[in-house]
C-alpha positions in Angstrom: 5.1 21.9 -6.2 4.0 24.8 -4.0 1.0 25.3 -6.1 -0.4 22.0 -4.8 -0.9 23.4 -1.3 -3.9 25.6 -0.6 -2.7 28.1 2.0 -6.0 28.9 3.7 -8.8 26.7 5.0 -11.2 29.1 3.3 -10.4 27.3 0.1 -11.5 23.6 -0.3 -9.2 21.6 0.5 10.2 -18.6 -5.7 12.9 -16.3 -6.8 13.3 -17.9 -10.2 10.1 -16.2 -11.3 12.0 -13.0 -11.4 15.2 -14.2 -13.0 13.8 -13.9 -16.6 14.1 -10.1 -16.4 16.4 -8.1 -18.6 19.1 -6.9 -16.1 19.7 -3.8 -18.1 16.0 -2.6 -18.3 15.3 0.8 -16.8 12.0 2.0 -15.6 11.9 5.3 -17.5 8.5 4.3 -18.7 7.2 4.2 -15.1 7.8 8.0 -14.5 4.8 9.5 -12.8 3.4 12.9 -13.0 3.7 15.0 -9.8 3.7 18.6 -9.1 1.1 21.3 -8.4 -2.6 20.9 -8.7 -2.0 18.7 -11.8 -1.3 15.8 -9.5 -4.6 15.8 -7.6 -6.6 16.7 -10.7 -5.0 14.0 -12.8 -5.7 11.4 -10.1 -9.4 12.4 -10.0 -9.8 13.1 -13.7 -12.9 12.1 -15.5 -10.8 9.9 -17.7 -9.4 8.0 -14.8 -12.9 7.6 -13.2 -14.4 6.2 -16.4 -11.5 3.8 -16.8 -11.8 2.5 -13.2 -15.6 2.1 -13.6 -15.2 0.0 -16.8 -12.6 -2.1 -15.0 -15.0 -2.7 -12.1 -17.8 -3.7 -14.4 -15.6 -6.1 -16.3 -14.2 -7.6 -13.1 -17.7 -8.1 -11.7 -18.7 -9.9 -14.9 -15.8 -12.2 -14.6 -16.5 -12.9 -10.9 -20.1 -13.8 -12.0 -18.8 -16.1 -14.7 -16.5 -18.0 -12.2 -19.0 -18.1 -9.3 -22.6 -17.0 -9.9 -24.6 -14.1 -11.3 -25.8 -13.1 -7.9 -22.2 -13.0 -6.6 -21.2 -10.8 -9.5 -24.0 -8.4 -8.8 -23.1 -8.3 -5.1 -19.5 -7.8 -5.9 -20.3 -4.7 -8.1 -22.7 -3.3 -5.5 -19.9 -3.8 -2.8 -17.4 -2.0 -5.0 -19.9 0.9 -5.2 -20.2 0.8 -1.4 -16.5 1.3 -1.1 -16.7 4.4 -3.3 -19.5 5.8 -1.1 -17.4 5.0 2.0 -14.6 7.1 0.5 -16.8 10.1 0.5 -18.9 9.6 3.7 -16.2 9.4 6.3 -15.8 5.6 6.0 -19.2 4.9 7.6 -19.9 1.1 7.4 -23.4 -0.1 8.1 -24.2 -3.7 8.9 -25.7 -4.2 5.4 -22.6 -2.7 3.8 -20.3 -4.9 5.9 -22.3 -8.0 4.9 -22.0 -7.1 1.2 -18.3 -6.5 1.6 -17.6 -9.8 3.3 -19.6 -11.6 0.7 -17.8 -9.9 -2.1 -14.4 -10.9 -0.5 -15.3 -14.5 -0.4 -16.5 -14.3 -4.1 -13.2 -12.8 -5.2 -11.3 -15.4 -3.2 -13.4 -18.2 -4.8 -12.7 -16.6 -8.3 -9.0 -16.8 -7.6 -9.2 -20.4 -6.3 -11.1 -21.5 -9.3 -8.6 -19.8 -11.7 -5.3 -20.5 -9.8 -6.1 -23.2 -7.2 -3.9 -25.8 -8.9 -0.9 -23.4 -8.8 -1.4 -22.6 -5.1 -1.8 -26.3 -4.2 1.3 -27.4 -6.1 3.5 -24.5 -5.0 6.7 -25.4 -3.1 6.2 -23.5 0.1 9.5 -24.8 1.6 11.7 -23.7 -1.3 14.9 -22.1 0.2 15.8 -18.5 -0.7 19.3 -17.2 -1.4 21.1 -15.4 1.5 20.9 -11.6 1.8 23.9 -9.6 0.7 25.3 -7.9 3.8 24.9 -4.4 2.4 21.2 -4.9 1.6 19.8 -6.3 4.9 17.7 -4.5 7.5 16.8 -1.5 5.3 13.7 0.7 5.3 12.3 0.7 1.7 10.2 3.5 0.3 9.4 4.5 -3.3 8.8 7.7 -5.2 9.3 6.9 -8.9 10.4 10.4 -10.0 12.7 11.0 -7.1 12.2 13.2 -4.1 13.1 16.4 -5.9 9.9 16.0 -7.8 7.8 14.8 -4.9 4.9 16.8 -3.4 5.6 18.6 -0.1 3.7 16.1 2.0 5.8 13.2 0.6 9.0 15.0 1.4 7.8 15.7 5.0 6.8 12.0 5.4 10.1 10.6 4.1 12.1 13.0 6.2 10.1 11.9 9.3 10.9 8.3 8.6 14.6 9.1 8.1 14.6 11.0 11.4 13.1 8.0 13.2 14.6 5.1 11.4 16.4 3.8 14.5 19.8 3.5 12.8 18.5 1.8 9.7 19.2 3.2 6.2 16.2 4.4 4.3 16.4 3.7 0.6 14.1 5.5 -1.8 13.4 3.5 -4.9 13.1 5.7 -8.1 12.9 5.0 -11.8 16.6 5.7 -11.9 17.8 3.2 -9.3 15.2 0.5 -9.3 17.4 -1.8 -11.4 20.1 -1.8 -8.7 17.7 -3.6 -6.4 15.4 -5.7 -8.5 14.7 -6.7 -12.1 11.2 -7.3 -13.3 10.4 -9.6 -16.3 10.0 -7.9 -19.6 6.3 -9.1 -19.9 5.6 -7.1 -16.7 7.0 -4.0 -18.3 4.9 -4.7 -21.4 1.7 -5.0 -19.4 2.5 -1.6 -17.9 3.1 0.0 -21.3 -0.2 -1.4 -22.6 -2.0 0.2 -19.6 -3.0 -3.1 -18.2 -0.8 -3.0 -15.1 -0.8 0.3 -13.3 2.0 2.0 -11.5 0.2 1.3 -8.3 0.4 -2.5 -8.9 4.0 -2.3 -10.1 4.6 -0.8 -6.7 2.9 -3.7 -5.1 5.2 -6.1 -6.9 8.2 -3.9 -6.0 7.6 -4.2 -2.3 7.0 -7.9 -2.5 10.2 -8.6 -4.3 12.3 -6.2 -2.2 11.1 -8.0 1.0 11.5 -11.4 -0.6 15.1 -10.6 -1.6 16.3 -8.5 1.3 13.8 -8.4 4.1 13.7 -5.2 6.2 10.7 -2.8 6.3 8.5 -1.3 3.5 6.6 1.9 4.1 4.6 3.8 1.6 6.0 7.3 1.0 3.1 9.0 2.6 3.7 7.6 6.1 4.4 10.2 8.7 6.5 8.8 11.6 6.4 10.6 14.9 8.8 8.6 17.0 11.8 6.1 16.5 10.8 2.7 15.1 12.5 0.9 17.8 9.6 -0.8 19.6 9.7 -4.6 19.7 6.8 -4.9 17.3 9.0 -3.5 14.4 11.7 -6.1 15.0 9.3 -9.1 15.1 9.9 -11.8 12.5 6.9 -10.5 10.5 5.4 -7.1 10.9 2.5 -5.1 9.4 0.2 -2.4 10.9 -2.6 -4.4 12.5 -5.9 -3.1 13.8 -8.3 -6.0 14.5 -12.0 -5.4 13.8 -11.2 -2.5 11.5 -13.3 -1.6 8.4 -14.0 -4.3 5.8 -13.4 -2.4 2.5 -10.3 -4.6 2.2 -10.3 -8.4 2.8 -7.5 -7.6 5.3 -10.1 -6.2 7.6 -7.3 -4.5 9.7 -5.4 -7.7 10.2 -2.6 -6.4 8.0 -2.0 -3.3 5.8 -0.4 -3.6 2.4 1.3 -0.2 2.8 3.4 -1.4 5.7 5.4 -4.6 6.0 8.5 -5.9 7.6 10.3 -9.2 8.0 13.6 -10.8 9.0 15.7 -13.1 6.8 13.7 -16.2 7.5 10.3 -14.7 6.9 11.3 -13.4 3.5 9.6 -16.6 2.3 6.2 -15.0 3.1 6.8 -12.3 0.5 8.3 -14.7 -2.0 5.1 -16.7 -2.0 2.9 -13.6 -2.4 5.1 -12.2 -5.1 4.9 -15.5 -7.0 1.1 -15.6 -6.7 1.1 -12.0 -8.1 3.3 -13.0 -11.0 1.1 -16.1 -11.7 -2.0 -14.0 -11.8 -0.6 -11.4 -14.3 1.0 -14.1 -16.5 -2.4 -15.5 -17.2 -4.8 -12.5 -16.9 -5.0 -9.2 -18.7 -7.4 -7.4 -16.3 -7.6 -6.6 -12.6 -10.3 -8.6 -10.8 -10.0 -6.2 -7.8 -8.0 -3.1 -7.1 -6.8 -4.6 -3.8 -5.7 -7.8 -5.5 -2.5 -8.2 -3.4 -4.6 -8.2 -0.2 -6.5 -11.2 -1.6 -3.3 -13.0 -2.5 -2.0 -12.4 1.1 -5.2 -14.1 2.4 -4.9 -17.0 0.0 -1.2 -17.5 0.9 -2.4 -17.9 4.5 -5.1 -20.3 3.6 -2.7 -22.5 1.6 0.3 -22.4 4.0 -0.2 -22.8 7.8 3.3 -21.4 8.5 2.3 -18.1 6.7 -1.0 -18.0 8.6 0.7 -18.5 11.9 3.2 -15.7 11.1 0.4 -13.2 10.4 -1.5 -14.3 13.5 1.5 -13.6 15.7 1.7 -10.0 14.6 0.7 -7.8 17.6 -1.8 -5.1 17.1 -0.1 -1.8 16.6 -0.7 1.8 15.4 -4.4 1.9 16.1 -4.8 5.5 15.1 -2.9 5.2 11.8 -5.7 6.7 9.6 -6.8 9.4 11.9 -4.3 12.2 11.4 -5.3 12.4 7.7 -8.9 13.3 8.7 -7.8 16.4 10.6 -4.9 17.8 8.5 -7.0 20.8 7.6 -8.0 21.6 11.2 -6.1 24.1 13.5 -3.3 22.3 15.4 -4.1 21.4 18.9 -1.4 20.0 21.2 -3.7 18.1 23.4 -5.4 16.4 20.4 -2.0 15.6 18.9 -0.9 14.1 22.2 -3.9 11.9 22.4 -3.6 10.9 18.7 0.0 9.9 18.9 0.0 8.3 22.4 0.0 4.8 21.0 0.6 5.4 17.3 3.9 5.9 15.7 3.0 5.9 12.0 0.2 7.9 10.3 -0.9 7.2 6.7 -1.5 10.3 4.8 -2.1 11.1 1.1 -0.6 13.3 -1.6 -3.9 13.1 -3.7 -5.6 15.9 -1.9 -4.9 19.6 -1.0 -4.6 20.7 2.6 -4.6 24.1 4.2 -1.6 25.2 6.1 -3.5 28.0 8.0 -6.9 28.1 9.4 -8.4 30.9 11.5 -4.9 32.5 11.5 -3.5 29.3 13.1 -1.3 26.6 11.7 -3.2 23.5 10.8 -2.0 20.0 11.6 -0.8 20.0 7.9 1.1 23.3 8.5 2.6 22.0 11.7 3.7 18.8 9.8 5.3 20.6 6.9 7.1 23.0 9.1 8.7 20.0 10.8 7.1 21.2 14.1 6.0 17.7 15.2 9.7 16.8 15.5 10.0 19.3 18.3 6.7 18.6 20.0 6.7 16.6 23.2 5.0 13.2 22.4 
């Protein structure tokens, strides 16, 4: 694990859908490879890049088939735009924004053409069973291999959430305990074994099902939390990080963020609907039309159910600097800069897929400060 970190900046840095599962299944087959440089290298391997490119080409062809040739071409070009944005500091020109927005509508139209009857006939008022008293109001996170095998940055993030959980229990889902909390259909597991459904999208289903069953809060395991999660926004009936007029790489456009959700008992229905949309898609398809499929399903749920749309509209903007700490992790720690960054942001989304320096110019970097647990002692 220690080998993953480069020490100096001189080096580059409805519920019935789920009931068909086998209750005794384990998720041993979902174990993921973490540890050392192997983690980052595997994530960015040539094999993975080629696989993702072939997926995008096929998805664009299918979008063209369901909509038009020109929409398919634009969708593929917009997917390339996103890859460029990932490497240019997330710069989004007006032309790129226009292509992205057009691509989003094409993907939504594709899904409507393929699944519109299901969305229209879905029972949006179906009741959900009550929550068991020992499962309510939890904070859910996931690291399939368990924290002992997690990268240093993940351990620091999880510890920060535990430190600021506001009295709530933080439950880490792993491949050893997942069956205590949810059971997935056998055919979902089969899709994963065949390489059709990735562990990323298994995690999407996991968060949707946990929130549909138990409510509470979901946070990705790479969230760094700098103060107690006790503000009113986190106890609202429905919560997600919300930054209006954000970038448009995702159809969410900042109005929600798939890596952060929360709900009370009543609003579990929001996630039951999205979960069932997700299952319907994979029951009929054997390819991924878009890497951010779940975001599209969330938008479609809002379009088909005014109650869900109103719930998302009522979420108050929060955590506006969520993505900014990640950009400076390699830079020397600056107390004033940290104070400005964290003044109105409690949660910062980081990543385990890159290496960060702990020391730069003989000073601790933001990453070094974070992993030394020094943020916990700073005056925010």
